[in-house]
Structures are given as structure tokens and as C-alpha cells.
C-alpha positions as CSV (number, residue, x, y, z in Angstrom):
1,M,-64.2,22.8,-30.9
2,R,-60.4,21.9,-31.1
3,E,-59.4,19.0,-33.3
4,Y,-57.6,16.6,-31.2
5,P,-55.2,13.7,-32.6
6,Q,-57.2,10.2,-31.9
7,V,-55.7,6.8,-31.2
8,E,-57.4,3.5,-31.4
9,I,-56.2,1.7,-28.2
10,P,-57.1,-1.1,-25.9
11,P,-58.6,0.5,-22.6
12,R,-56.7,-1.8,-20.3
13,C,-53.3,0.1,-21.5
14,V,-54.7,3.0,-19.7
15,E,-53.6,2.4,-16.5
16,T,-54.3,5.7,-14.2
17,V,-56.5,9.4,-14.4
18,F,-55.2,12.6,-13.9
19,S,-58.1,14.6,-12.0
20,R,-57.7,18.9,-11.8
21,R,-61.1,19.1,-9.7
22,T,-60.0,21.4,-6.6
23,R,-59.0,24.7,-7.7
24,S,-55.3,24.6,-7.0
25,A,-55.4,21.6,-9.4
26,K,-56.8,23.8,-12.0
27,A,-54.4,26.5,-11.2
28,L,-51.3,24.1,-11.5
29,F,-52.6,22.6,-14.9
30,A,-53.0,25.8,-16.2
31,W,-49.5,26.9,-15.2
32,N,-47.7,23.6,-16.6
33,G,-49.2,24.9,-19.9
34,L,-47.8,28.7,-19.7
35,G,-46.5,29.9,-23.1
36,L,-47.1,26.7,-24.6
37,H,-49.9,25.1,-27.2
38,P,-52.6,24.0,-25.3
39,M,-52.1,20.4,-26.5
40,L,-48.6,20.6,-24.7
41,R,-48.1,20.2,-21.1
42,R,-44.7,20.5,-19.2
43,G,-44.3,20.0,-15.2
44,G,-45.4,16.9,-12.9
45,W,-49.1,16.6,-14.1
46,D,-47.9,13.1,-15.2
47,R,-47.1,11.9,-11.5
48,R,-50.5,13.3,-9.9
49,V,-52.6,10.8,-10.9
50,F,-54.0,7.3,-9.1
51,P,-55.4,3.8,-10.8
52,V,-58.2,3.7,-13.1
53,P,-60.3,1.6,-10.9
54,E,-60.5,4.2,-7.7
55,H,-62.1,6.7,-10.1
56,P,-65.5,7.2,-8.7
57,T,-67.6,7.1,-12.0
58,Y,-65.2,3.6,-12.6
59,R,-66.6,2.2,-9.7
60,L,-69.9,3.4,-10.1
61,M,-70.5,1.6,-13.3
62,A,-68.9,-1.6,-12.0
63,T,-71.3,-1.6,-9.4
64,L,-74.0,-0.8,-11.9
65,Y,-73.0,-3.5,-14.0
66,R,-72.4,-6.2,-11.1
67,N,-76.0,-5.7,-10.2
68,G,-77.6,-5.8,-13.8
69,F,-78.3,-2.0,-14.0
70,D,-81.3,-2.7,-11.6
71,A,-82.4,0.5,-10.3
72,D,-83.5,-0.9,-6.8
73,S,-80.1,-2.6,-6.4
74,C,-78.4,0.4,-8.0
75,Y,-80.2,3.6,-6.6
76,E,-78.2,3.4,-3.1
77,P,-74.6,3.2,-4.8
78,L,-75.8,6.2,-6.9
79,V,-76.7,8.6,-3.6
80,Q,-73.0,7.5,-2.6
81,Y,-71.5,8.6,-5.8
82,Y,-73.3,11.9,-5.5
83,I,-72.2,12.4,-2.3
84,E,-68.5,11.6,-3.3
85,R,-68.3,14.3,-6.2
86,G,-69.3,17.0,-3.7
87,R,-73.5,17.2,-2.8
88,D,-74.6,16.7,0.7
89,E,-77.1,13.9,1.3
90,P,-80.5,15.2,0.5
91,A,-79.0,17.2,-2.7
92,A,-77.6,13.7,-3.8
93,R,-80.6,11.5,-3.0
94,A,-82.9,14.1,-5.4
95,H,-80.5,14.3,-7.6
96,A,-80.5,10.4,-7.4
97,D,-84.3,10.6,-7.8
98,R,-84.1,12.3,-11.0
99,R,-81.4,10.3,-12.2
100,I,-81.7,6.9,-11.6
101,D,-83.7,6.0,-14.4
102,Y,-81.7,8.0,-16.9
103,Y,-78.8,5.6,-15.6
104,M,-80.1,2.0,-15.8
105,S,-81.4,3.0,-19.7
106,N,-78.8,4.8,-20.9
107,Y,-75.7,3.3,-19.5
108,G,-77.3,-0.3,-19.5
109,G,-78.0,0.0,-22.9
110,L,-74.6,1.3,-23.7
111,C,-73.2,-1.5,-22.0
112,R,-75.1,-4.3,-24.1
113,N,-73.9,-2.6,-26.9
114,L,-70.4,-2.3,-26.2
115,Q,-70.9,-6.2,-25.5
116,E,-72.6,-7.2,-28.4
117,Q,-70.9,-5.0,-31.0
118,G,-67.7,-2.9,-29.4
119,Y,-66.8,0.5,-29.4
120,R,-68.3,2.8,-32.1
121,A,-67.1,5.9,-32.7
122,E,-69.6,7.3,-34.8
123,V,-72.4,7.1,-32.3
124,S,-70.6,9.7,-30.0
125,D,-70.0,13.6,-30.8
126,N,-66.7,13.2,-28.8
127,Q,-64.4,10.4,-27.9
128,I,-62.5,9.1,-24.8
129,G,-60.2,11.9,-23.2
130,V,-56.6,10.9,-22.7
131,A,-53.3,12.3,-22.5
132,V,-49.5,11.4,-23.0
133,D,-47.2,11.4,-20.1
134,R,-43.4,12.0,-20.2
135,H,-42.7,8.0,-20.9
136,G,-45.2,7.7,-23.7
137,R,-47.8,6.2,-21.5
138,F,-51.6,7.0,-21.7
139,V,-53.0,8.4,-18.9
140,K,-57.2,9.0,-18.9
141,A,-58.1,12.7,-18.8
142,W,-61.7,14.5,-19.1
143,E,-64.7,13.4,-21.3
144,G,-66.2,9.8,-21.7
145,H,-65.5,8.4,-18.4
146,H,-68.9,6.5,-18.5
147,R,-67.6,4.8,-21.3
148,F,-64.1,4.0,-20.8
149,A,-65.5,2.3,-17.5
150,L,-67.5,0.4,-19.4
151,A,-65.0,-0.5,-21.9
152,H,-62.3,-1.4,-19.7
153,F,-63.9,-3.7,-17.4
154,L,-65.7,-5.4,-20.1
155,N,-61.8,-5.6,-21.7
156,L,-62.7,-4.3,-24.9
157,D,-60.1,-5.1,-27.6
158,G,-60.1,-1.4,-28.6
159,V,-61.5,2.2,-28.2
160,V,-61.3,5.3,-30.4
161,A,-59.6,8.2,-27.8
162,D,-59.3,11.6,-28.4
163,V,-55.7,12.8,-27.3
164,R,-56.3,16.3,-25.4
165,W,-52.6,16.7,-24.4
166,V,-49.1,15.1,-24.6
167,H,-46.1,15.9,-22.0
168,L,-43.9,18.5,-23.6
169,H,-41.1,15.6,-22.7
170,W,-42.7,12.9,-24.9
171,Y,-43.4,15.5,-27.3
172,R,-39.7,16.9,-27.9
173,R,-39.0,13.4,-28.8
174,F,-40.8,13.9,-32.3
175,Q,-39.9,17.6,-32.7
176,N,-37.5,18.6,-35.2
177,G,-37.0,22.4,-34.0
178,G,-38.8,25.6,-33.8
179,G,-42.1,25.8,-32.0
180,F,-45.4,23.9,-32.5
181,S,-46.4,21.4,-34.9
182,R,-49.0,19.7,-35.5
183,D,-47.3,16.3,-37.4
184,A,-44.6,16.4,-34.1
185,L,-48.0,16.1,-32.0
186,E,-49.6,13.8,-34.4
187,Q,-46.6,11.3,-34.2
188,A,-46.1,11.9,-30.4
189,A,-49.9,10.6,-30.2
190,N,-49.2,7.3,-32.6
191,A,-46.3,6.4,-31.4
192,A,-47.7,6.1,-27.8
193,A,-50.6,4.1,-29.4
194,Q,-47.8,2.0,-30.8
195,Q,-45.9,1.3,-27.6
196,A,-49.2,0.7,-25.3
197,V,-50.3,-2.0,-27.9
198,A,-46.8,-3.9,-28.6
199,P,-46.6,-5.5,-25.3
200,L,-50.5,-6.5,-25.6
201,K,-49.7,-8.3,-29.4
202,E,-47.1,-10.3,-27.6
203,G,-49.2,-11.4,-24.9
204,Q,-47.5,-9.6,-22.1
205,P,-49.5,-6.9,-20.0
206,A,-49.4,-3.5,-20.8
């Protein structure tokens, strides 16, 4: 497994999500990385983003939270979530039947743990995935959507995130020439984290 640079950031500083669910989006994302280290991407991927609250997982988790992770109240929202993710209604209901108890127990328990203990990086094999755009802003990437959604609307002080890739434009600010440098990548990730945290320390919005 590739070892990603890690940062600790407030979840509210991550305001947008990048998705590559379609075949064309996956192809374009791969094209943006041709000839580069896997943790770097050029191009306009960071302009093909949308607000965090519009992500289906975020909306689902917000609904489950509002309903107290009660299975009866959360069943239909779970069905709609699976429909939105590409299943037809019969398949969505069959999948919801299998998963409803897991969602209520697993994510209800996770929500309580986050409220009581904050984000604990050691309890998971991987961390919340983020990327860094051309301006050094964090964008939600794949992995950890459910944890991130809960941490985001619970307004936790900080979460540990894996930086999956960095926009080439931002990375070059820290590159000292030559090829790929792990040190430069770490500097780019840490500088983005410092930039994200600075306005919050001053009591301003991220």
C-alpha cells in the first residue's frame, strides 16, 4: 500500500469534493497524471468539484444523524441513497434490507465515539482521503466518506487525512528542480495544512 503524506486538519476546511465515478471522468483523471508520479496531477481536475453537502454520502449521514440512527426512520433514506448510487429500486431495497442494521450499529456507534472521543486515527487502517488543489486548498477525495461526513457536521476540531495527490501547480512551489521529491510533496501537504488552519486560529472562516 502506498504511504501517503498525512495532515491533521479541521474537517470544515474541506469544502469541496472530487469525484471520478464515470468512465470519462476516470479517463480524464488518468490523462492528467500521465508521465507524473502517482501522487501528482496536472490539469483541471480541481475545477471539476462540488460542495461537500451535495455528496450523497454526506446527505445520507446527515439524515441518519438527524433521525438518531433509528432503523425505521432511516430505511427509506438508505434506499434512496442506493438508487442514487446506481441501483434500480428492487436492488436498492434488497441491499438496504441487508445493510440497514449495519448502518445503524456501525455508524451510530462511530458517531457516538466521535462525539465523545474526537477523531482517533489509530482505530482505522486508512485515513480520510483528501487532495490538494492548485491553490493549496484541500478537496475531499476517495476513502473515508462516512467518517468525514460525520466529522464535518459534528464540527470536530481535527481529523487525520491522507493526502492522495497534489496539483502540480501547487507542488512546484516546493520543488527544487529535478524529478519527483518526497520531501517536496511533504512540504506541499504541510503548507496546505498550515494555510487551512491559519484563518481558523484567527477566528475567521476557512
